[in-house]
C-alpha positions in Angstrom: -98.8 -1.3 76.0 -95.9 0.8 76.8 -94.2 2.3 73.5 -91.3 0.5 74.2 -93.2 -2.8 74.3 -94.7 -2.0 71.0 -91.3 -0.7 69.9 -89.7 -4.3 70.8 -93.1 -5.7 69.0 -92.5 -3.8 65.8 -88.5 -5.0 65.8 -89.0 -8.6 66.1 -92.1 -8.5 63.7 -89.5 -6.5 61.0 -86.9 -9.1 61.5 -89.1 -12.1 61.1 -90.4 -10.7 57.7 -86.8 -9.9 56.4 -86.1 -13.2 57.5 -89.2 -14.7 55.7 -88.3 -13.0 52.7 -85.0 -13.9 52.5 -85.8 -17.4 52.8 -88.5 -16.2 50.1 -85.7 -15.2 47.5 -83.1 -17.6 48.1 -85.7 -20.3 47.1 -87.1 -18.7 44.6 -83.7 -18.4 42.9 -83.2 -22.2 43.5 -86.2 -22.9 42.0 -85.1 -20.8 38.8 -81.6 -22.6 39.2 -82.7 -25.9 38.9 -85.7 -25.3 36.6 -83.4 -23.9 33.9 -80.6 -26.4 34.6 -83.3 -29.2 34.1 -84.7 -27.9 30.9 -81.1 -27.5 29.8 -79.9 -30.9 30.4 -83.1 -32.4 29.3 -82.8 -30.7 25.7 -79.1 -31.3 25.4 -79.4 -35.5 26.5 -82.4 -35.4 23.9 -80.1 -33.9 21.3 -77.3 -36.4 22.0 -79.3 -39.2 22.3 -81.7 -38.5 19.1 -78.4 -37.7 16.7 -76.6 -40.8 18.2 -79.7 -43.2 17.3 -78.2 -42.2 13.2 -74.9 -42.0 14.0 -74.4 -45.6 15.4 -76.2 -47.0 12.5 -74.4 -44.9 9.7 -71.9 -46.0 6.9 -70.3 -42.8 7.6 -70.7 -38.8 8.4 -69.1 -35.6 7.3 -69.2 -32.3 9.3 -69.7 -28.9 7.2 -69.3 -25.5 8.3 -72.0 -22.9 8.1 -71.8 -20.1 10.8 -69.4 -21.8 13.0 -66.7 -24.6 12.7 -68.5 -28.1 12.1 -72.2 -26.8 13.0 -73.7 -29.4 10.7 -73.5 -33.3 10.6 -74.0 -35.7 7.4 -74.7 -39.2 8.2 -75.0 -41.5 5.1 -77.5 -44.9 6.4 -77.3 -47.7 4.5 -79.9 -48.8 2.0 -80.8 -52.0 3.1 -82.7 -53.6 5.8 -84.2 -56.5 6.4 -86.8 -56.7 9.7 -85.7 -53.4 10.5 -82.1 -54.1 10.8 -79.5 -52.4 8.3 -78.1 -55.3 6.7 -74.9 -56.0 4.3 -75.0 -57.3 0.9 -73.2 -59.4 -1.6 -71.4 -56.8 -3.7 -68.8 -58.5 -6.0 -66.9 -61.2 -4.2 -67.3 -59.2 -0.4 -70.1 -58.5 1.6 -70.8 -54.6 2.5 -73.1 -52.0 3.2 -74.4 -50.1 0.3 -74.9 -46.1 0.5 -78.7 -45.0 1.2 -80.5 -42.1 2.1 -78.2 -39.3 3.8 -79.4 -37.1 6.5 -78.1 -33.7 7.8 -78.3 -32.5 11.3 -78.1 -28.3 12.3 -78.8 -25.9 13.9 -82.1 -23.3 12.0 -85.0 -21.3 12.7 -88.6 -22.4 12.8 -88.6 -22.8 9.1 -85.7 -25.4 8.7 -84.1 -23.7 5.9 -80.1 -25.4 6.3 -79.0 -21.8 5.3 -80.6 -19.6 8.2 -79.5 -19.1 11.5 -81.9 -20.7 14.7 -81.5 -22.8 17.6 -84.0 -25.5 16.6 -82.2 -29.1 16.1 -83.2 -30.3 12.5 -82.8 -33.5 10.8 -83.2 -33.3 7.0 -83.1 -35.1 3.8 -79.8 -34.2 2.1 -81.0 -33.6 -1.7 -77.5 -32.4 -2.5 -74.1 -31.5 -1.4 -72.5 -30.3 -4.3 -72.6 -27.4 -5.7 -74.5 -26.3 -2.4 -76.5 -28.4 0.3 -79.8 -28.7 -0.3 -82.0 -30.1 2.5 -85.2 -31.2 2.7 -86.6 -30.7 6.7 -88.4 -33.1 8.3 -91.0 -31.0 10.6 -92.1 -34.2 12.0 -88.5 -34.8 13.6 -87.8 -31.3 14.2 -91.1 -29.8 15.4 -94.0 -30.4 17.5 -96.9 -31.5 15.4 -99.2 -28.7 14.6 -96.9 -26.0 15.7 -93.6 -24.3 14.9 -92.0 -24.6 18.6 -88.7 -26.5 17.9 -88.5 -30.1 20.3 -84.9 -29.6 20.8 -83.4 -25.9 21.8 -79.7 -25.4 21.8 -77.2 -22.7 21.4 -74.6 -24.4 19.9 -73.8 -27.7 18.3 -70.7 -29.0 17.1 -69.3 -32.4 15.5 -65.9 -34.2 15.0 -65.9 -37.4 13.3 -62.3 -39.5 13.9 -61.4 -41.8 11.1 -60.1 -45.4 12.4 -61.1 -48.8 12.4 -64.4 -47.8 13.5 -65.0 -44.7 12.8 -66.6 -42.2 15.8 -68.6 -39.3 16.2 -68.2 -36.7 19.1 -70.9 -34.3 19.6 -71.0 -31.1 21.6 -73.7 -29.4 22.7 -74.9 -26.6 24.7 -77.7 -24.5 26.5 -77.9 -21.4 28.3 -80.4 -20.7 30.9 -81.0 -17.6 33.3 -81.0 -17.3 37.1 -81.9 -13.6 37.9 -79.7 -12.0 36.0 -77.0 -14.1 35.7 -76.6 -16.6 32.6 -75.1 -19.8 32.7 -74.4 -22.8 30.0 -74.8 -26.0 30.5 -72.2 -28.3 28.2 -72.8 -31.9 27.0 -70.5 -33.9 24.9 -71.3 -37.6 23.8 -69.5 -40.2 21.4 -70.6 -42.7 19.3 -69.1 -45.4 16.9 -70.3 -45.6 13.9 -70.8 -49.3 14.2 -71.7 -49.5 10.3 -68.5 -48.6 8.8 
């Protein structure tokens, strides 16, 4: 083999190796993007659907501001159930839902303390709303069993309650993910009617 043939072989090999490396980096970046976007989509969708389950059957909802405007939500569930369905009862001359348990949704750390910042979506039973909000965090709803790891990890939540013939709740949630050195954020929004309001 001559020196010229050897140089040609080395050049062709270098071009092939460079092309393979470029393909690898493109594929790795795409995998990282899909993984991050998929996780973010799963968390935001799960958050909206879990909160919607409660909001849809609630008789009222009210927002609270802790660290950002309207970043906590209190829903009032009906008191009476029959066969697993909330039912109205006769109160004087009319039939209506009686107020039952209040549930608060908010972001906190692994302790679930209402007064602490965090990225875990918590649900908790409201003990009092005045003079300060007191909540008993529901670990089984918010954490994986036997762990301090949250089921739903979010960067932000915001709620808006619109009063009308049928009150409705709009929730906006976000989750950030990284692609290499770039950070992207996925936003999700869902509106649900408070069917028993």
